VMD Tcl script that draws the C-alpha trace (Angstrom):
set ca {
  {-27.29 -6.54 1.65}
  {-26.36 -9.65 3.61}
  {-23.39 -10.51 1.37}
  {-22.14 -6.92 1.83}
  {-22.50 -7.27 5.61}
  {-20.63 -10.50 5.60}
  {-17.70 -8.98 3.63}
  {-17.46 -6.06 6.01}
  {-17.78 -8.09 9.03}
  {-15.15 -10.54 8.05}
  {-12.38 -8.04 7.17}
  {-10.97 -8.39 10.57}
  {-10.18 -12.05 9.73}
  {-7.76 -10.87 7.06}
  {-6.49 -7.67 8.73}
  {-3.14 -9.14 9.91}
  {-2.49 -10.65 6.54}
  {-2.93 -7.30 4.90}
  {-0.17 -5.71 7.06}
  {2.05 -8.85 7.47}
  {5.05 -7.48 5.66}
  {5.09 -4.51 8.01}
  {4.52 -6.62 11.15}
  {7.41 -8.96 10.02}
  {9.73 -5.95 9.81}
  {8.68 -4.24 13.02}
  {8.22 -7.22 15.26}
  {11.04 -9.41 13.72}
  {8.75 -12.23 12.78}
  {9.96 -15.35 11.02}
  {7.84 -17.78 8.81}
  {6.48 -19.78 11.78}
  {5.38 -16.83 13.81}
  {3.77 -15.21 10.71}
  {1.93 -18.50 10.07}
  {0.71 -18.42 13.63}
  {-1.05 -15.06 13.09}
  {-3.28 -16.77 10.67}
  {-3.51 -20.06 12.62}
  {-4.64 -18.21 15.76}
  {-7.67 -16.85 14.05}
  {-8.47 -20.34 12.71}
  {-8.24 -21.86 16.26}
  {-10.36 -19.10 17.62}
  {-12.97 -19.68 15.03}
  {-13.04 -23.34 15.80}
  {-13.49 -22.64 19.57}
  {-16.23 -20.18 18.80}
  {-17.96 -22.50 16.42}
  {-17.89 -25.44 18.85}
  {-19.30 -23.03 21.55}
  {-22.12 -21.88 19.18}
  {-22.88 -25.44 18.25}
  {-23.09 -26.79 21.82}
  {-25.25 -23.66 22.92}
  {-27.28 -23.66 19.59}
  {-26.85 -19.87 19.69}
  {-28.19 -19.02 16.25}
  {-30.96 -21.49 16.60}
  {-32.17 -20.35 19.99}
  {-31.54 -16.58 19.25}
  {-32.13 -14.60 16.08}
  {-29.32 -15.08 13.75}
  {-28.96 -11.37 13.01}
  {-28.74 -10.60 16.94}
  {-25.86 -13.23 17.05}
  {-24.28 -11.80 13.98}
  {-24.23 -8.18 15.56}
  {-22.75 -9.65 18.83}
  {-20.08 -11.50 16.97}
  {-19.22 -8.61 14.77}
  {-19.03 -6.24 17.83}
  {-16.59 -8.56 19.74}
  {-14.42 -9.13 16.68}
  {-14.23 -5.34 16.07}
  {-13.12 -4.72 19.59}
  {-10.50 -7.54 19.73}
  {-9.03 -6.50 16.39}
  {-8.83 -2.80 17.33}
  {-6.65 -3.79 20.41}
  {-4.18 -5.21 17.95}
  {-3.14 -1.68 17.05}
  {-1.85 -1.30 20.59}
  {-0.02 -4.65 20.61}
  {3.78 -4.41 20.81}
  {4.57 -7.94 19.59}
  {3.51 -11.51 18.82}
  {2.84 -12.48 22.47}
  {-0.03 -9.99 22.73}
  {-1.13 -10.29 19.07}
  {-1.79 -13.99 19.14}
  {-4.48 -13.98 21.90}
  {-6.13 -11.01 20.25}
  {-6.17 -12.83 16.93}
  {-7.66 -15.86 18.67}
  {-10.45 -13.80 20.17}
  {-11.03 -12.30 16.83}
  {-11.64 -15.62 15.28}
  {-13.76 -16.70 18.22}
  {-16.20 -13.83 17.80}
  {-16.22 -14.26 14.07}
  {-17.81 -17.59 14.59}
  {-20.82 -15.54 15.56}
  {-20.85 -14.08 12.06}
  {-20.42 -16.67 9.36}
  {-22.66 -19.58 10.42}
  {-25.62 -17.31 11.39}
  {-25.25 -15.51 8.07}
  {-25.65 -18.80 6.19}
  {-28.69 -19.66 8.13}
  {-30.12 -16.11 7.65}
  {-29.52 -16.30 3.91}
  {-31.23 -19.78 3.82}
  {-34.56 -18.30 5.32}
  {-34.89 -16.22 2.02}
  {-34.59 -19.13 -0.40}
  {-35.91 -22.55 -1.03}
  {-35.40 -22.52 -4.72}
  {-31.98 -21.15 -5.70}
  {-30.56 -21.62 -2.22}
  {-27.28 -22.90 -3.45}
  {-26.70 -19.78 -5.62}
  {-27.74 -17.60 -2.86}
  {-25.33 -19.08 -0.37}
  {-22.75 -19.15 -3.15}
  {-22.95 -15.45 -3.64}
  {-22.31 -15.03 0.13}
  {-19.25 -17.26 0.10}
  {-18.02 -15.69 -3.19}
  {-18.21 -12.21 -1.58}
  {-16.26 -13.52 1.31}
  {-13.72 -15.06 -1.10}
  {-13.18 -11.79 -2.82}
  {-12.55 -10.29 0.58}
  {-10.05 -13.08 1.38}
  {-8.14 -11.96 -1.63}
  {-8.15 -8.26 -0.62}
  {-5.03 -8.35 1.58}
  {-2.97 -9.32 -1.43}
  {-4.30 -6.30 -3.35}
  {-3.35 -4.24 -0.35}
  {0.10 -5.70 -0.28}
  {0.54 -4.95 -3.92}
  {-0.48 -1.31 -3.56}
  {1.41 -0.88 -0.38}
  {2.07 2.49 1.45}
  {-0.53 2.09 4.27}
  {0.35 2.27 7.98}
  {-0.53 -0.98 9.64}
  {-2.31 0.50 12.49}
  {-4.55 2.50 10.36}
  {-5.41 -0.58 8.36}
  {-6.18 -2.63 11.57}
  {-8.45 0.25 12.95}
  {-10.24 0.56 9.58}
  {-11.00 -3.12 9.43}
  {-12.59 -2.85 13.00}
  {-14.75 0.04 11.80}
  {-15.89 -2.02 8.80}
  {-16.59 -5.00 10.89}
  {-18.79 -3.17 13.31}
  {-20.49 -1.61 10.31}
  {-21.25 -5.09 8.77}
  {-22.73 -6.16 12.06}
  {-25.08 -3.18 12.29}
  {-26.01 -3.58 8.58}
  {-27.07 -7.22 9.04}
  {-29.06 -6.38 12.19}
  {-30.85 -3.37 10.74}
  {-31.32 -4.25 7.22}
  {-31.72 -8.13 6.90}
  {-34.72 -9.51 8.87}
  {-35.44 -13.27 8.80}
  {-36.90 -14.27 5.36}
  {-40.24 -15.90 4.65}
  {-38.86 -19.43 4.95}
  {-37.96 -19.52 8.53}
  {-36.80 -22.64 10.21}
  {-38.82 -24.01 13.17}
  {-38.02 -22.52 16.57}
  {-35.50 -24.32 18.74}
  {-35.01 -24.83 22.51}
  {-31.52 -25.05 24.20}
  {-30.57 -28.64 24.23}
  {-26.75 -29.37 24.56}
  {-27.33 -32.98 23.19}
  {-28.10 -31.58 19.64}
  {-24.54 -30.99 18.90}
  {-23.72 -34.78 19.51}
  {-26.58 -35.68 17.20}
  {-25.54 -33.76 14.20}
  {-23.27 -36.48 12.61}
  {-25.67 -39.30 13.48}
  {-27.66 -37.96 10.40}
  {-26.05 -39.99 7.55}
  {-26.73 -37.30 4.95}
  {-25.12 -34.48 7.10}
  {-22.25 -36.73 7.82}
  {-21.49 -37.37 4.20}
  {-21.93 -33.74 3.24}
  {-19.57 -32.75 5.99}
  {-17.01 -35.42 4.95}
  {-17.04 -33.69 1.49}
  {-16.58 -30.40 3.14}
  {-13.71 -31.67 5.33}
  {-11.87 -32.84 2.07}
  {-12.56 -29.53 0.58}
  {-11.12 -27.58 3.56}
  {-8.05 -29.79 3.73}
  {-7.05 -28.05 0.45}
  {-8.54 -24.54 0.61}
  {-6.91 -22.53 3.25}
  {-3.41 -24.00 2.75}
  {-3.65 -23.02 -0.92}
  {-4.89 -19.57 -0.05}
  {-2.14 -19.08 2.69}
  {0.98 -20.19 0.70}
  {0.27 -19.47 -2.86}
  {1.93 -16.09 -2.57}
  {5.09 -17.64 -1.18}
  {4.99 -20.27 -4.00}
  {4.83 -17.52 -6.69}
  {7.46 -15.30 -4.95}
  {10.01 -18.24 -4.73}
  {9.19 -19.27 -8.31}
  {10.21 -15.82 -9.54}
  {13.27 -15.76 -7.48}
  {14.34 -19.23 -8.75}
  {14.10 -17.94 -12.19}
  {16.18 -14.96 -11.32}
  {13.34 -12.52 -11.98}
  {12.33 -9.39 -9.98}
  {9.43 -10.17 -7.67}
  {8.24 -6.63 -7.11}
  {4.43 -6.50 -6.81}
  {3.67 -9.19 -9.27}
  {3.45 -12.04 -6.93}
  {0.87 -10.05 -4.74}
  {-1.26 -9.15 -7.78}
  {-1.16 -12.63 -9.25}
  {-2.15 -14.07 -5.88}
  {-4.98 -11.60 -5.61}
  {-6.26 -12.64 -9.14}
  {-6.08 -16.39 -8.34}
  {-7.89 -16.19 -4.98}
  {-10.50 -13.57 -6.34}
  {-11.38 -15.90 -9.22}
  {-13.07 -18.17 -6.58}
  {-15.70 -15.35 -6.15}
  {-16.87 -16.11 -9.61}
  {-16.36 -19.90 -8.97}
  {-18.76 -19.77 -5.97}
  {-21.56 -18.17 -8.04}
  {-21.11 -20.63 -10.94}
  {-20.93 -23.50 -8.36}
  {-24.26 -22.35 -6.80}
  {-26.01 -22.16 -10.28}
  {-24.68 -25.66 -11.12}
  {-25.67 -27.06 -7.66}
  {-29.19 -25.80 -8.07}
  {-29.69 -26.91 -11.64}
  {-27.54 -30.04 -12.08}
  {-27.34 -31.30 -8.50}
  {-25.00 -30.54 -5.60}
  {-23.29 -33.84 -5.24}
  {-22.16 -34.17 -8.82}
  {-21.18 -30.44 -8.92}
  {-19.02 -30.69 -5.86}
  {-17.56 -34.11 -6.94}
  {-16.59 -32.50 -10.29}
  {-15.11 -29.29 -8.78}
  {-13.02 -31.22 -6.24}
  {-11.73 -33.51 -9.08}
  {-10.51 -30.49 -10.99}
  {-9.01 -28.62 -7.95}
  {-7.25 -31.75 -6.65}
  {-5.66 -32.19 -10.09}
  {-4.48 -28.69 -9.93}
  {-2.96 -29.29 -6.57}
  {-1.02 -32.12 -8.11}
  {0.09 -30.25 -11.17}
  {0.95 -26.71 -10.04}
  {4.27 -27.69 -8.53}
  {5.60 -28.79 -11.77}
  {5.15 -25.18 -13.12}
  {7.52 -23.97 -10.38}
  {10.18 -23.03 -13.07}
  {7.69 -22.20 -15.79}
  {6.87 -18.73 -16.99}
  {4.68 -16.61 -14.72}
  {1.81 -16.67 -17.25}
  {1.61 -20.48 -17.05}
  {1.51 -20.29 -13.21}
  {-1.18 -17.70 -13.47}
  {-3.21 -19.68 -15.98}
  {-3.36 -22.87 -13.89}
  {-3.69 -20.91 -10.78}
  {-6.80 -19.19 -12.01}
  {-8.31 -22.63 -12.69}
  {-7.29 -23.75 -9.22}
  {-8.51 -20.54 -7.42}
  {-11.81 -20.86 -9.37}
  {-12.50 -24.53 -8.45}
  {-10.87 -24.76 -4.98}
  {-13.76 -22.78 -3.34}
  {-16.61 -23.08 -5.90}
  {-17.99 -26.07 -4.04}
  {-17.79 -24.52 -0.53}
  {-21.18 -23.08 -0.31}
  {-22.87 -26.30 -1.62}
  {-21.78 -28.33 1.37}
  {-23.46 -25.72 3.73}
  {-26.49 -25.72 1.50}
  {-26.74 -29.51 1.79}
  {-26.69 -29.23 5.55}
  {-29.59 -26.78 5.59}
  {-31.56 -29.24 3.43}
  {-30.53 -32.44 5.45}
  {-30.18 -31.53 9.02}
  {-32.89 -31.29 11.74}
  {-34.63 -28.11 10.65}
  {-34.80 -26.69 14.08}
  {-31.10 -26.91 14.63}
  {-29.64 -25.96 11.20}
  {-27.27 -23.36 12.65}
  {-26.00 -25.89 15.22}
  {-25.17 -28.31 12.33}
  {-23.58 -25.53 10.29}
  {-21.41 -24.40 13.21}
  {-20.22 -27.95 13.85}
  {-19.39 -28.64 10.29}
  {-17.39 -25.42 10.08}
  {-15.60 -26.12 13.38}
  {-14.19 -29.53 12.33}
  {-13.52 -28.16 8.87}
  {-11.50 -25.23 10.10}
  {-9.55 -27.49 12.55}
  {-8.20 -29.41 9.59}
  {-7.00 -26.22 7.97}
  {-4.66 -25.64 10.89}
  {-2.78 -28.90 9.95}
  {-2.36 -27.98 6.33}
  {-1.42 -24.36 6.88}
  {1.30 -25.57 9.24}
  {2.55 -28.47 7.22}
  {2.88 -26.93 3.61}
  {5.92 -24.86 4.32}
  {7.73 -27.76 6.01}
  {6.96 -29.88 3.00}
  {8.22 -27.11 0.78}
  {11.59 -27.15 2.65}
  {11.70 -30.98 2.64}
  {10.73 -31.99 -0.81}
  {10.47 -28.56 -2.63}
  {7.52 -26.64 -4.14}
  {7.42 -29.22 -6.92}
  {5.54 -31.61 -4.59}
  {4.52 -29.56 -1.50}
  {0.93 -28.71 -2.74}
  {0.42 -32.38 -3.96}
  {0.00 -33.12 -0.30}
  {-3.46 -31.28 -0.46}
  {-4.80 -33.66 -3.14}
  {-6.06 -36.51 -0.94}
  {-8.49 -34.11 0.65}
  {-10.68 -33.42 -2.40}
  {-10.11 -37.12 -3.46}
  {-11.82 -38.21 -0.36}
  {-14.42 -35.55 -0.86}
  {-15.29 -36.83 -4.22}
  {-15.91 -40.37 -2.72}
  {-18.23 -38.90 0.01}
  {-20.15 -37.01 -2.63}
  {-20.69 -40.12 -4.82}
  {-21.80 -42.06 -1.85}
  {-24.26 -39.29 -0.83}
  {-25.54 -39.11 -4.51}
  {-26.37 -42.85 -4.32}
  {-28.08 -42.63 -0.96}
  {-31.93 -41.95 -0.32}
  {-30.85 -38.68 1.26}
  {-30.12 -37.40 -2.31}
  {-33.85 -36.99 -2.91}
  {-33.81 -34.13 -0.32}
  {-31.10 -32.23 -2.00}
  {-31.59 -29.44 -4.66}
  {-35.27 -30.32 -5.16}
  {-34.53 -33.99 -5.76}
  {-31.54 -33.52 -8.09}
  {-29.10 -34.82 -5.52}
}
mol new
graphics top color blue
foreach p $ca { graphics top sphere $p radius 0.5 }
foreach p [lrange $ca 0 end-1] q [lrange $ca 1 end] { graphics top cylinder $p $q radius 0.2 }
display resetview
């Protein structure tokens, strides 16, 4: 029920992506303005997550109440987008949408964690996996086409509000509740003083350096690869991108199972090693047949997000148990800040050095993440992760 609520509530994150071709035509948007429709949501989420961390919102208040408030605000800001006449009005609204969604995602992770001690990595993996499939949805919509963009925007607002109501009404706190917290603005500053949380977060930051830039620009990569071969693009690029990103939903579930049974540090290190290798290699297939791009893309899409929930799970195991949501929100805030840089830089690299090397710029992120996970595995904090499996 919570996974369904998260998917519904987060649809407003991707609403502008789903109708981007229509917005580009109606508003005369170029590549830079189009990218900012995504970046504005990222920045809003960062601002909201920082505020939630400083205020310890989902630690002081019930996570499901915060979830409902965030979903309601996001639905309202997104609905106003239907009345926007151009990018100048749309960008602040997208920022507000991201800001309110910071009241959805971190509380959902904490709420799910209250239902599991054993199997927590798998449980959080299913939440993030559901979100990943939702992230792929706009590309399926683009492939199918034929929908008025205002209808799509308003529909996603209704879904987001429904998700908030579902979480509030149907998902109470679980039997493994975290200790009660009191408002203390100093807690946000203390999060990264915890060495285990710091290393888990460094792994997450390396993962985020790669993830959203890959999601944001893989469609453009496929489209331009087809055009370079003189092939008709049609709907193939959209469907291939949907398949590649949606593969991460299965990856999150498998990553959760492996994290619980083998250990989170070794699982995340292995997944980042594979995804980083894919980032280095995918550009060399730019002139290859589409089936080859799809094959490697599926591996990349599977591994690039499969580790995501495990970093959050480690924070729930290592952080001050009264301020888990505070630590999660701060981890997410810094991670999403990094995505802004890579989303912005990848198209410039594609213009400067070509798609052969543009995605290779993402590989240092997972490489540094692997190092952080190996250090965490060798530290005493590993005994507190995944029931002692590290």
